[in-house]
mmJSON file of the N, C-alpha and C atoms, coordinates in Angstrom:
{"data_MODEL":{"atom_site":{
"group_PDB":["ATOM","ATOM","ATOM","ATOM","ATOM","ATOM","ATOM","ATOM","ATOM","ATOM","ATOM","ATOM","ATOM","ATOM","ATOM","ATOM","ATOM","ATOM","ATOM","ATOM","ATOM","ATOM","ATOM","ATOM","ATOM","ATOM","ATOM","ATOM","ATOM","ATOM","ATOM","ATOM","ATOM","ATOM","ATOM","ATOM","ATOM","ATOM","ATOM","ATOM","ATOM","ATOM","ATOM","ATOM","ATOM","ATOM","ATOM","ATOM","ATOM","ATOM","ATOM","ATOM","ATOM","ATOM","ATOM","ATOM","ATOM","ATOM","ATOM","ATOM","ATOM","ATOM","ATOM","ATOM","ATOM","ATOM","ATOM","ATOM","ATOM","ATOM","ATOM","ATOM","ATOM","ATOM","ATOM","ATOM","ATOM","ATOM","ATOM","ATOM","ATOM","ATOM","ATOM","ATOM","ATOM","ATOM","ATOM","ATOM","ATOM","ATOM","ATOM","ATOM","ATOM","ATOM","ATOM","ATOM","ATOM","ATOM","ATOM","ATOM","ATOM","ATOM","ATOM","ATOM","ATOM","ATOM","ATOM","ATOM","ATOM","ATOM","ATOM","ATOM","ATOM","ATOM","ATOM","ATOM","ATOM","ATOM","ATOM","ATOM","ATOM","ATOM","ATOM","ATOM","ATOM","ATOM","ATOM","ATOM","ATOM","ATOM","ATOM","ATOM","ATOM","ATOM","ATOM","ATOM","ATOM","ATOM","ATOM","ATOM","ATOM","ATOM","ATOM","ATOM","ATOM","ATOM","ATOM","ATOM","ATOM","ATOM","ATOM","ATOM","ATOM","ATOM","ATOM","ATOM","ATOM","ATOM","ATOM","ATOM","ATOM","ATOM","ATOM","ATOM","ATOM","ATOM","ATOM","ATOM","ATOM","ATOM","ATOM","ATOM","ATOM","ATOM","ATOM","ATOM","ATOM","ATOM","ATOM","ATOM","ATOM","ATOM","ATOM","ATOM","ATOM","ATOM","ATOM","ATOM","ATOM","ATOM","ATOM","ATOM","ATOM","ATOM","ATOM","ATOM","ATOM","ATOM","ATOM","ATOM","ATOM","ATOM","ATOM","ATOM","ATOM","ATOM","ATOM","ATOM","ATOM","ATOM"],
"id":[1,2,3,4,5,6,7,8,9,10,11,12,13,14,15,16,17,18,19,20,21,22,23,24,25,26,27,28,29,30,31,32,33,34,35,36,37,38,39,40,41,42,43,44,45,46,47,48,49,50,51,52,53,54,55,56,57,58,59,60,61,62,63,64,65,66,67,68,69,70,71,72,73,74,75,76,77,78,79,80,81,82,83,84,85,86,87,88,89,90,91,92,93,94,95,96,97,98,99,100,101,102,103,104,105,106,107,108,109,110,111,112,113,114,115,116,117,118,119,120,121,122,123,124,125,126,127,128,129,130,131,132,133,134,135,136,137,138,139,140,141,142,143,144,145,146,147,148,149,150,151,152,153,154,155,156,157,158,159,160,161,162,163,164,165,166,167,168,169,170,171,172,173,174,175,176,177,178,179,180,181,182,183,184,185,186,187,188,189,190,191,192,193,194,195,196,197,198,199,200,201,202,203,204,205,206,207,208,209,210],
"type_symbol":["N","C","C","N","C","C","N","C","C","N","C","C","N","C","C","N","C","C","N","C","C","N","C","C","N","C","C","N","C","C","N","C","C","N","C","C","N","C","C","N","C","C","N","C","C","N","C","C","N","C","C","N","C","C","N","C","C","N","C","C","N","C","C","N","C","C","N","C","C","N","C","C","N","C","C","N","C","C","N","C","C","N","C","C","N","C","C","N","C","C","N","C","C","N","C","C","N","C","C","N","C","C","N","C","C","N","C","C","N","C","C","N","C","C","N","C","C","N","C","C","N","C","C","N","C","C","N","C","C","N","C","C","N","C","C","N","C","C","N","C","C","N","C","C","N","C","C","N","C","C","N","C","C","N","C","C","N","C","C","N","C","C","N","C","C","N","C","C","N","C","C","N","C","C","N","C","C","N","C","C","N","C","C","N","C","C","N","C","C","N","C","C","N","C","C","N","C","C","N","C","C","N","C","C","N","C","C","N","C","C"],
"label_atom_id":["N","CA","C","N","CA","C","N","CA","C","N","CA","C","N","CA","C","N","CA","C","N","CA","C","N","CA","C","N","CA","C","N","CA","C","N","CA","C","N","CA","C","N","CA","C","N","CA","C","N","CA","C","N","CA","C","N","CA","C","N","CA","C","N","CA","C","N","CA","C","N","CA","C","N","CA","C","N","CA","C","N","CA","C","N","CA","C","N","CA","C","N","CA","C","N","CA","C","N","CA","C","N","CA","C","N","CA","C","N","CA","C","N","CA","C","N","CA","C","N","CA","C","N","CA","C","N","CA","C","N","CA","C","N","CA","C","N","CA","C","N","CA","C","N","CA","C","N","CA","C","N","CA","C","N","CA","C","N","CA","C","N","CA","C","N","CA","C","N","CA","C","N","CA","C","N","CA","C","N","CA","C","N","CA","C","N","CA","C","N","CA","C","N","CA","C","N","CA","C","N","CA","C","N","CA","C","N","CA","C","N","CA","C","N","CA","C","N","CA","C","N","CA","C","N","CA","C","N","CA","C","N","CA","C","N","CA","C","N","CA","C","N","CA","C"],
"label_alt_id":[null,null,null,null,null,null,null,null,null,null,null,null,null,null,null,null,null,null,null,null,null,null,null,null,null,null,null,null,null,null,null,null,null,null,null,null,null,null,null,null,null,null,null,null,null,null,null,null,null,null,null,null,null,null,null,null,null,null,null,null,null,null,null,null,null,null,null,null,null,null,null,null,null,null,null,null,null,null,null,null,null,null,null,null,null,null,null,null,null,null,null,null,null,null,null,null,null,null,null,null,null,null,null,null,null,null,null,null,null,null,null,null,null,null,null,null,null,null,null,null,null,null,null,null,null,null,null,null,null,null,null,null,null,null,null,null,null,null,null,null,null,null,null,null,null,null,null,null,null,null,null,null,null,null,null,null,null,null,null,null,null,null,null,null,null,null,null,null,null,null,null,null,null,null,null,null,null,null,null,null,null,null,null,null,null,null,null,null,null,null,null,null,null,null,null,null,null,null,null,null,null,null,null,null,null,null,null,null,null,null],
"label_comp_id":["UNK","UNK","UNK","UNK","UNK","UNK","UNK","UNK","UNK","UNK","UNK","UNK","UNK","UNK","UNK","UNK","UNK","UNK","UNK","UNK","UNK","UNK","UNK","UNK","UNK","UNK","UNK","UNK","UNK","UNK","UNK","UNK","UNK","UNK","UNK","UNK","UNK","UNK","UNK","UNK","UNK","UNK","UNK","UNK","UNK","UNK","UNK","UNK","UNK","UNK","UNK","UNK","UNK","UNK","UNK","UNK","UNK","UNK","UNK","UNK","UNK","UNK","UNK","UNK","UNK","UNK","UNK","UNK","UNK","UNK","UNK","UNK","UNK","UNK","UNK","UNK","UNK","UNK","UNK","UNK","UNK","UNK","UNK","UNK","UNK","UNK","UNK","UNK","UNK","UNK","UNK","UNK","UNK","UNK","UNK","UNK","UNK","UNK","UNK","UNK","UNK","UNK","UNK","UNK","UNK","UNK","UNK","UNK","UNK","UNK","UNK","UNK","UNK","UNK","UNK","UNK","UNK","UNK","UNK","UNK","UNK","UNK","UNK","UNK","UNK","UNK","UNK","UNK","UNK","UNK","UNK","UNK","UNK","UNK","UNK","UNK","UNK","UNK","UNK","UNK","UNK","UNK","UNK","UNK","UNK","UNK","UNK","UNK","UNK","UNK","UNK","UNK","UNK","UNK","UNK","UNK","UNK","UNK","UNK","UNK","UNK","UNK","UNK","UNK","UNK","UNK","UNK","UNK","UNK","UNK","UNK","UNK","UNK","UNK","UNK","UNK","UNK","UNK","UNK","UNK","UNK","UNK","UNK","UNK","UNK","UNK","UNK","UNK","UNK","UNK","UNK","UNK","UNK","UNK","UNK","UNK","UNK","UNK","UNK","UNK","UNK","UNK","UNK","UNK","UNK","UNK","UNK","UNK","UNK","UNK"],
"label_asym_id":["A","A","A","A","A","A","A","A","A","A","A","A","A","A","A","A","A","A","A","A","A","A","A","A","A","A","A","A","A","A","A","A","A","A","A","A","A","A","A","A","A","A","A","A","A","A","A","A","A","A","A","A","A","A","A","A","A","A","A","A","A","A","A","A","A","A","A","A","A","A","A","A","A","A","A","A","A","A","A","A","A","A","A","A","A","A","A","A","A","A","A","A","A","A","A","A","A","A","A","A","A","A","A","A","A","A","A","A","A","A","A","A","A","A","A","A","A","A","A","A","A","A","A","A","A","A","A","A","A","A","A","A","A","A","A","A","A","A","A","A","A","A","A","A","A","A","A","A","A","A","A","A","A","A","A","A","A","A","A","A","A","A","A","A","A","A","A","A","A","A","A","A","A","A","A","A","A","A","A","A","A","A","A","A","A","A","A","A","A","A","A","A","A","A","A","A","A","A","A","A","A","A","A","A","A","A","A","A","A","A"],
"label_entity_id":["1","1","1","1","1","1","1","1","1","1","1","1","1","1","1","1","1","1","1","1","1","1","1","1","1","1","1","1","1","1","1","1","1","1","1","1","1","1","1","1","1","1","1","1","1","1","1","1","1","1","1","1","1","1","1","1","1","1","1","1","1","1","1","1","1","1","1","1","1","1","1","1","1","1","1","1","1","1","1","1","1","1","1","1","1","1","1","1","1","1","1","1","1","1","1","1","1","1","1","1","1","1","1","1","1","1","1","1","1","1","1","1","1","1","1","1","1","1","1","1","1","1","1","1","1","1","1","1","1","1","1","1","1","1","1","1","1","1","1","1","1","1","1","1","1","1","1","1","1","1","1","1","1","1","1","1","1","1","1","1","1","1","1","1","1","1","1","1","1","1","1","1","1","1","1","1","1","1","1","1","1","1","1","1","1","1","1","1","1","1","1","1","1","1","1","1","1","1","1","1","1","1","1","1","1","1","1","1","1","1"],
"label_seq_id":[1,1,1,2,2,2,3,3,3,4,4,4,5,5,5,6,6,6,7,7,7,8,8,8,9,9,9,10,10,10,11,11,11,12,12,12,13,13,13,14,14,14,15,15,15,16,16,16,17,17,17,18,18,18,19,19,19,20,20,20,21,21,21,22,22,22,23,23,23,24,24,24,25,25,25,26,26,26,27,27,27,28,28,28,29,29,29,30,30,30,31,31,31,32,32,32,33,33,33,34,34,34,35,35,35,36,36,36,37,37,37,38,38,38,39,39,39,40,40,40,41,41,41,42,42,42,43,43,43,44,44,44,45,45,45,46,46,46,47,47,47,48,48,48,49,49,49,50,50,50,51,51,51,52,52,52,53,53,53,54,54,54,55,55,55,56,56,56,57,57,57,58,58,58,59,59,59,60,60,60,61,61,61,62,62,62,63,63,63,64,64,64,65,65,65,66,66,66,67,67,67,68,68,68,69,69,69,70,70,70],
"pdbx_PDB_ins_code":[null,null,null,null,null,null,null,null,null,null,null,null,null,null,null,null,null,null,null,null,null,null,null,null,null,null,null,null,null,null,null,null,null,null,null,null,null,null,null,null,null,null,null,null,null,null,null,null,null,null,null,null,null,null,null,null,null,null,null,null,null,null,null,null,null,null,null,null,null,null,null,null,null,null,null,null,null,null,null,null,null,null,null,null,null,null,null,null,null,null,null,null,null,null,null,null,null,null,null,null,null,null,null,null,null,null,null,null,null,null,null,null,null,null,null,null,null,null,null,null,null,null,null,null,null,null,null,null,null,null,null,null,null,null,null,null,null,null,null,null,null,null,null,null,null,null,null,null,null,null,null,null,null,null,null,null,null,null,null,null,null,null,null,null,null,null,null,null,null,null,null,null,null,null,null,null,null,null,null,null,null,null,null,null,null,null,null,null,null,null,null,null,null,null,null,null,null,null,null,null,null,null,null,null,null,null,null,null,null,null],
"Cartn_x":[14.505,13.286,12.222,11.117,10.329,8.676,7.907,6.346,5.716,4.683,3.909,2.54,1.9,0.272,-0.356,-1.061,-1.519,-2.967,-3.78,-4.993,-6.105,-6.723,-7.913,-7.307,-6.163,-5.855,-5.27,-5.39,-5.072,-3.659,-2.743,-1.233,-0.804,-0.16,0.463,1.742,2.04,3.178,4.071,5.238,6.512,7.37,7.829,8.883,9.894,11.214,12.475,12.634,13.063,13.149,13.875,14.661,15.181,14.178,13.854,12.49,11.36,11.134,9.665,10.58,11.361,12.281,12.17,12.439,12.411,11.235,9.911,8.813,8.492,7.49,7.47,6.882,7.348,7.08,6.552,5.591,5.423,5.475,5.394,4.878,3.172,2.898,1.631,1.553,0.495,0.404,-1.077,-1.578,-2.821,-2.612,-4.019,-4.615,-4.599,-4.175,-4.384,-4.999,-6.312,-6.707,-6.929,-6.592,-6.943,-8.161,-8.685,-9.905,-9.76,-8.705,-8.355,-8.276,-9.119,-9.313,-8.193,-7.113,-6.06,-5.92,-5.422,-5.403,-4.141,-3.584,-2.125,-2.461,-2.285,-2.737,-1.488,-1.691,-0.484,0.692,0.427,1.426,2.098,3.161,3.956,4.546,4.394,4.646,5.176,6.199,6.555,6.496,6.013,5.664,5.222,5.118,4.376,2.971,1.809,0.605,0.293,-0.804,-1.496,-2.131,-2.552,-2.608,-1.294,-0.386,0.851,0.698,1.004,0.991,0.07,-1.163,-2.43,-2.319,-1.65,-1.701,-0.803,-0.165,0.361,-0.242,-1.531,-2.322,-3.717,-4.294,-5.76,-6.814,-7.52,-8.079,-9.449,-9.697,-10.819,-12.147,-13.335,-14.242,-14.86,-14.606,-14.945,-14.185,-13.02,-12.306,-12.689,-12.936,-13.465,-13.045,-11.787,-10.705,-9.066,-8.582,-7.087,-6.445,-5.878,-5.317,-3.729,-2.847,-1.445,-0.8,0.068,0.807,2.105,2.975,4.394,4.948],
"Cartn_y":[5.641,4.903,5.777,5.713,6.338,5.859,6.13,5.91,6.939,7.342,8.417,8.159,8.663,8.624,9.829,9.809,11.293,10.774,11.916,11.799,12.513,11.967,12.469,12.829,13.112,13.6,15.159,15.823,17.222,17.734,16.896,16.925,15.629,15.274,14.24,14.078,12.633,12.581,11.551,11.785,10.922,10.484,9.175,8.647,8.169,8.346,7.665,6.232,5.501,3.931,3.733,4.774,4.803,5.169,6.219,6.782,5.916,5.146,3.864,2.785,2.353,1.609,1.704,2.926,3.507,3.513,3.178,3.309,2.346,1.881,0.685,-0.402,-1.3,-2.843,-3.838,-4.937,-5.745,-7.25,-8.089,-9.307,-10.015,-10.277,-10.898,-12.301,-13.022,-14.287,-14.382,-14.448,-14.237,-15.578,-16.001,-16.909,-15.849,-16.39,-15.739,-16.3,-15.9,-16.485,-15.719,-16.5,-15.917,-16.113,-15.484,-15.529,-16.831,-16.779,-18.278,-19.774,-19.522,-20.435,-21.176,-20.563,-21.129,-20.328,-21.389,-20.653,-21.106,-19.956,-20.366,-19.753,-20.835,-20.839,-20.21,-19.676,-18.905,-18.537,-17.772,-16.905,-16.17,-15.753,-14.896,-13.869,-12.72,-11.217,-10.614,-9.426,-8.441,-7.329,-6.433,-4.808,-3.825,-2.69,-1.67,-1.62,-1.534,-1.711,-0.324,-0.551,0.451,1.457,1.243,2.332,3.041,2.849,3.591,4.567,4.257,4.973,6.028,5.539,6.551,7.468,7.324,8.244,9.58,9.714,10.75,11.53,11.123,11.804,12.313,13.272,13.84,13.157,12.363,11.957,12.856,12.926,13.651,12.842,12.91,12.429,11.661,12.094,11.607,10.065,9.972,8.915,7.96,6.614,5.375,4.052,4.376,3.356,3.478,2.815,2.918,2.369,2.611,2.1,1.951,1.061,1.174,0.932,1.599,1.775,1.053,0.288,0.309,0.077],
"Cartn_z":[-7.575,-7.407,-6.32,-6.456,-5.589,-5.724,-4.502,-4.35,-3.926,-4.681,-4.462,-4.385,-3.331,-3.05,-3.904,-4.655,-5.36,-5.78,-6.322,-6.85,-5.954,-5.472,-4.463,-3.001,-2.825,-1.62,-1.744,-0.501,-0.301,-1.019,-0.607,-1.457,-1.55,-2.616,-3.196,-1.988,-1.894,-0.901,-2.11,-1.896,-2.37,-1.348,-1.304,-0.689,-1.266,-1.386,-1.694,-1.298,-2.007,-1.548,-0.061,0.246,1.803,2.427,1.947,3.013,3.518,2.417,2.492,3.176,2.965,3.763,5.473,5.669,6.98,7.784,7.076,7.79,8.208,9.241,10.07,9.45,9.516,8.689,9.756,8.841,9.836,9.131,9.617,8.934,8.761,7.724,7.452,6.96,7.361,6.774,6.298,5.219,4.036,3.253,3.048,1.899,0.742,-0.539,-1.708,-2.53,-3.208,-3.918,-5.41,-6.334,-7.795,-8.636,-9.521,-10.176,-11.457,-11.364,-12.167,-11.481,-10.238,-9.512,-8.851,-8.636,-7.648,-6.339,-5.302,-3.865,-3.205,-2.818,-1.837,-0.536,0.562,1.673,2.578,3.648,4.635,3.879,2.875,2.473,3.169,3.342,4.33,3.504,4.023,3.339,4.502,3.963,4.969,4.301,4.9,4.048,4.893,4.348,5.284,4.99,6.027,6.046,5.418,4.48,3.886,4.872,5.583,6.685,7.303,7.319,7.751,6.485,5.474,4.476,4.295,4.33,4.623,5.657,6.658,7.484,7.405,6.057,5.491,4.564,4.324,3.347,3.857,3.556,4.122,2.488,2.75,1.4,1.452,0.068,-0.336,0.196,0.545,0.944,-0.578,-1.59,-2.67,-3.377,-2.548,-2.919,-2.498,-3.428,-2.832,-3.187,-4.333,-4.718,-5.056,-4.606,-4.83,-6.225,-6.925,-8.085,-8.163,-8.319,-7.919,-9.547,-9.84,-11.002,-10.621,-11.375,-11.297,-12.399],
"occupancy":[1.0,1.0,1.0,1.0,1.0,1.0,1.0,1.0,1.0,1.0,1.0,1.0,1.0,1.0,1.0,1.0,1.0,1.0,1.0,1.0,1.0,1.0,1.0,1.0,1.0,1.0,1.0,1.0,1.0,1.0,1.0,1.0,1.0,1.0,1.0,1.0,1.0,1.0,1.0,1.0,1.0,1.0,1.0,1.0,1.0,1.0,1.0,1.0,1.0,1.0,1.0,1.0,1.0,1.0,1.0,1.0,1.0,1.0,1.0,1.0,1.0,1.0,1.0,1.0,1.0,1.0,1.0,1.0,1.0,1.0,1.0,1.0,1.0,1.0,1.0,1.0,1.0,1.0,1.0,1.0,1.0,1.0,1.0,1.0,1.0,1.0,1.0,1.0,1.0,1.0,1.0,1.0,1.0,1.0,1.0,1.0,1.0,1.0,1.0,1.0,1.0,1.0,1.0,1.0,1.0,1.0,1.0,1.0,1.0,1.0,1.0,1.0,1.0,1.0,1.0,1.0,1.0,1.0,1.0,1.0,1.0,1.0,1.0,1.0,1.0,1.0,1.0,1.0,1.0,1.0,1.0,1.0,1.0,1.0,1.0,1.0,1.0,1.0,1.0,1.0,1.0,1.0,1.0,1.0,1.0,1.0,1.0,1.0,1.0,1.0,1.0,1.0,1.0,1.0,1.0,1.0,1.0,1.0,1.0,1.0,1.0,1.0,1.0,1.0,1.0,1.0,1.0,1.0,1.0,1.0,1.0,1.0,1.0,1.0,1.0,1.0,1.0,1.0,1.0,1.0,1.0,1.0,1.0,1.0,1.0,1.0,1.0,1.0,1.0,1.0,1.0,1.0,1.0,1.0,1.0,1.0,1.0,1.0,1.0,1.0,1.0,1.0,1.0,1.0,1.0,1.0,1.0,1.0,1.0,1.0],
"B_iso_or_equiv":[0.0,0.0,0.0,0.0,0.0,0.0,0.0,0.0,0.0,0.0,0.0,0.0,0.0,0.0,0.0,0.0,0.0,0.0,0.0,0.0,0.0,0.0,0.0,0.0,0.0,0.0,0.0,0.0,0.0,0.0,0.0,0.0,0.0,0.0,0.0,0.0,0.0,0.0,0.0,0.0,0.0,0.0,0.0,0.0,0.0,0.0,0.0,0.0,0.0,0.0,0.0,0.0,0.0,0.0,0.0,0.0,0.0,0.0,0.0,0.0,0.0,0.0,0.0,0.0,0.0,0.0,0.0,0.0,0.0,0.0,0.0,0.0,0.0,0.0,0.0,0.0,0.0,0.0,0.0,0.0,0.0,0.0,0.0,0.0,0.0,0.0,0.0,0.0,0.0,0.0,0.0,0.0,0.0,0.0,0.0,0.0,0.0,0.0,0.0,0.0,0.0,0.0,0.0,0.0,0.0,0.0,0.0,0.0,0.0,0.0,0.0,0.0,0.0,0.0,0.0,0.0,0.0,0.0,0.0,0.0,0.0,0.0,0.0,0.0,0.0,0.0,0.0,0.0,0.0,0.0,0.0,0.0,0.0,0.0,0.0,0.0,0.0,0.0,0.0,0.0,0.0,0.0,0.0,0.0,0.0,0.0,0.0,0.0,0.0,0.0,0.0,0.0,0.0,0.0,0.0,0.0,0.0,0.0,0.0,0.0,0.0,0.0,0.0,0.0,0.0,0.0,0.0,0.0,0.0,0.0,0.0,0.0,0.0,0.0,0.0,0.0,0.0,0.0,0.0,0.0,0.0,0.0,0.0,0.0,0.0,0.0,0.0,0.0,0.0,0.0,0.0,0.0,0.0,0.0,0.0,0.0,0.0,0.0,0.0,0.0,0.0,0.0,0.0,0.0,0.0,0.0,0.0,0.0,0.0,0.0],
"pdbx_formal_charge":[null,null,null,null,null,null,null,null,null,null,null,null,null,null,null,null,null,null,null,null,null,null,null,null,null,null,null,null,null,null,null,null,null,null,null,null,null,null,null,null,null,null,null,null,null,null,null,null,null,null,null,null,null,null,null,null,null,null,null,null,null,null,null,null,null,null,null,null,null,null,null,null,null,null,null,null,null,null,null,null,null,null,null,null,null,null,null,null,null,null,null,null,null,null,null,null,null,null,null,null,null,null,null,null,null,null,null,null,null,null,null,null,null,null,null,null,null,null,null,null,null,null,null,null,null,null,null,null,null,null,null,null,null,null,null,null,null,null,null,null,null,null,null,null,null,null,null,null,null,null,null,null,null,null,null,null,null,null,null,null,null,null,null,null,null,null,null,null,null,null,null,null,null,null,null,null,null,null,null,null,null,null,null,null,null,null,null,null,null,null,null,null,null,null,null,null,null,null,null,null,null,null,null,null,null,null,null,null,null,null],
"auth_seq_id":[1,1,1,2,2,2,3,3,3,4,4,4,5,5,5,6,6,6,7,7,7,8,8,8,9,9,9,10,10,10,11,11,11,12,12,12,13,13,13,14,14,14,15,15,15,16,16,16,17,17,17,18,18,18,19,19,19,20,20,20,21,21,21,22,22,22,23,23,23,24,24,24,25,25,25,26,26,26,27,27,27,28,28,28,29,29,29,30,30,30,31,31,31,32,32,32,33,33,33,34,34,34,35,35,35,36,36,36,37,37,37,38,38,38,39,39,39,40,40,40,41,41,41,42,42,42,43,43,43,44,44,44,45,45,45,46,46,46,47,47,47,48,48,48,49,49,49,50,50,50,51,51,51,52,52,52,53,53,53,54,54,54,55,55,55,56,56,56,57,57,57,58,58,58,59,59,59,60,60,60,61,61,61,62,62,62,63,63,63,64,64,64,65,65,65,66,66,66,67,67,67,68,68,68,69,69,69,70,70,70],
"auth_comp_id":["UNK","UNK","UNK","UNK","UNK","UNK","UNK","UNK","UNK","UNK","UNK","UNK","UNK","UNK","UNK","UNK","UNK","UNK","UNK","UNK","UNK","UNK","UNK","UNK","UNK","UNK","UNK","UNK","UNK","UNK","UNK","UNK","UNK","UNK","UNK","UNK","UNK","UNK","UNK","UNK","UNK","UNK","UNK","UNK","UNK","UNK","UNK","UNK","UNK","UNK","UNK","UNK","UNK","UNK","UNK","UNK","UNK","UNK","UNK","UNK","UNK","UNK","UNK","UNK","UNK","UNK","UNK","UNK","UNK","UNK","UNK","UNK","UNK","UNK","UNK","UNK","UNK","UNK","UNK","UNK","UNK","UNK","UNK","UNK","UNK","UNK","UNK","UNK","UNK","UNK","UNK","UNK","UNK","UNK","UNK","UNK","UNK","UNK","UNK","UNK","UNK","UNK","UNK","UNK","UNK","UNK","UNK","UNK","UNK","UNK","UNK","UNK","UNK","UNK","UNK","UNK","UNK","UNK","UNK","UNK","UNK","UNK","UNK","UNK","UNK","UNK","UNK","UNK","UNK","UNK","UNK","UNK","UNK","UNK","UNK","UNK","UNK","UNK","UNK","UNK","UNK","UNK","UNK","UNK","UNK","UNK","UNK","UNK","UNK","UNK","UNK","UNK","UNK","UNK","UNK","UNK","UNK","UNK","UNK","UNK","UNK","UNK","UNK","UNK","UNK","UNK","UNK","UNK","UNK","UNK","UNK","UNK","UNK","UNK","UNK","UNK","UNK","UNK","UNK","UNK","UNK","UNK","UNK","UNK","UNK","UNK","UNK","UNK","UNK","UNK","UNK","UNK","UNK","UNK","UNK","UNK","UNK","UNK","UNK","UNK","UNK","UNK","UNK","UNK","UNK","UNK","UNK","UNK","UNK","UNK"],
"auth_asym_id":["A","A","A","A","A","A","A","A","A","A","A","A","A","A","A","A","A","A","A","A","A","A","A","A","A","A","A","A","A","A","A","A","A","A","A","A","A","A","A","A","A","A","A","A","A","A","A","A","A","A","A","A","A","A","A","A","A","A","A","A","A","A","A","A","A","A","A","A","A","A","A","A","A","A","A","A","A","A","A","A","A","A","A","A","A","A","A","A","A","A","A","A","A","A","A","A","A","A","A","A","A","A","A","A","A","A","A","A","A","A","A","A","A","A","A","A","A","A","A","A","A","A","A","A","A","A","A","A","A","A","A","A","A","A","A","A","A","A","A","A","A","A","A","A","A","A","A","A","A","A","A","A","A","A","A","A","A","A","A","A","A","A","A","A","A","A","A","A","A","A","A","A","A","A","A","A","A","A","A","A","A","A","A","A","A","A","A","A","A","A","A","A","A","A","A","A","A","A","A","A","A","A","A","A","A","A","A","A","A","A"],
"auth_atom_id":["N","CA","C","N","CA","C","N","CA","C","N","CA","C","N","CA","C","N","CA","C","N","CA","C","N","CA","C","N","CA","C","N","CA","C","N","CA","C","N","CA","C","N","CA","C","N","CA","C","N","CA","C","N","CA","C","N","CA","C","N","CA","C","N","CA","C","N","CA","C","N","CA","C","N","CA","C","N","CA","C","N","CA","C","N","CA","C","N","CA","C","N","CA","C","N","CA","C","N","CA","C","N","CA","C","N","CA","C","N","CA","C","N","CA","C","N","CA","C","N","CA","C","N","CA","C","N","CA","C","N","CA","C","N","CA","C","N","CA","C","N","CA","C","N","CA","C","N","CA","C","N","CA","C","N","CA","C","N","CA","C","N","CA","C","N","CA","C","N","CA","C","N","CA","C","N","CA","C","N","CA","C","N","CA","C","N","CA","C","N","CA","C","N","CA","C","N","CA","C","N","CA","C","N","CA","C","N","CA","C","N","CA","C","N","CA","C","N","CA","C","N","CA","C","N","CA","C","N","CA","C","N","CA","C","N","CA","C","N","CA","C","N","CA","C"],
"pdbx_PDB_model_num":[1,1,1,1,1,1,1,1,1,1,1,1,1,1,1,1,1,1,1,1,1,1,1,1,1,1,1,1,1,1,1,1,1,1,1,1,1,1,1,1,1,1,1,1,1,1,1,1,1,1,1,1,1,1,1,1,1,1,1,1,1,1,1,1,1,1,1,1,1,1,1,1,1,1,1,1,1,1,1,1,1,1,1,1,1,1,1,1,1,1,1,1,1,1,1,1,1,1,1,1,1,1,1,1,1,1,1,1,1,1,1,1,1,1,1,1,1,1,1,1,1,1,1,1,1,1,1,1,1,1,1,1,1,1,1,1,1,1,1,1,1,1,1,1,1,1,1,1,1,1,1,1,1,1,1,1,1,1,1,1,1,1,1,1,1,1,1,1,1,1,1,1,1,1,1,1,1,1,1,1,1,1,1,1,1,1,1,1,1,1,1,1,1,1,1,1,1,1,1,1,1,1,1,1,1,1,1,1,1,1]
}}}
């Protein structure tokens, strides 16, 4: 299993599952609202901030959006 950042970046970066788990992570508390009109307040999450991942790539100035596939 791996995680890759690719596309409009100078060079793609891939982390193995173990490498990804070794990155700094933090706890988040957020409200989640869905387009189907439901909301869950104070949802607790633990994970790696996107900013931490983006520190490892150099974005092309034309990059405007991110798409995640799994």
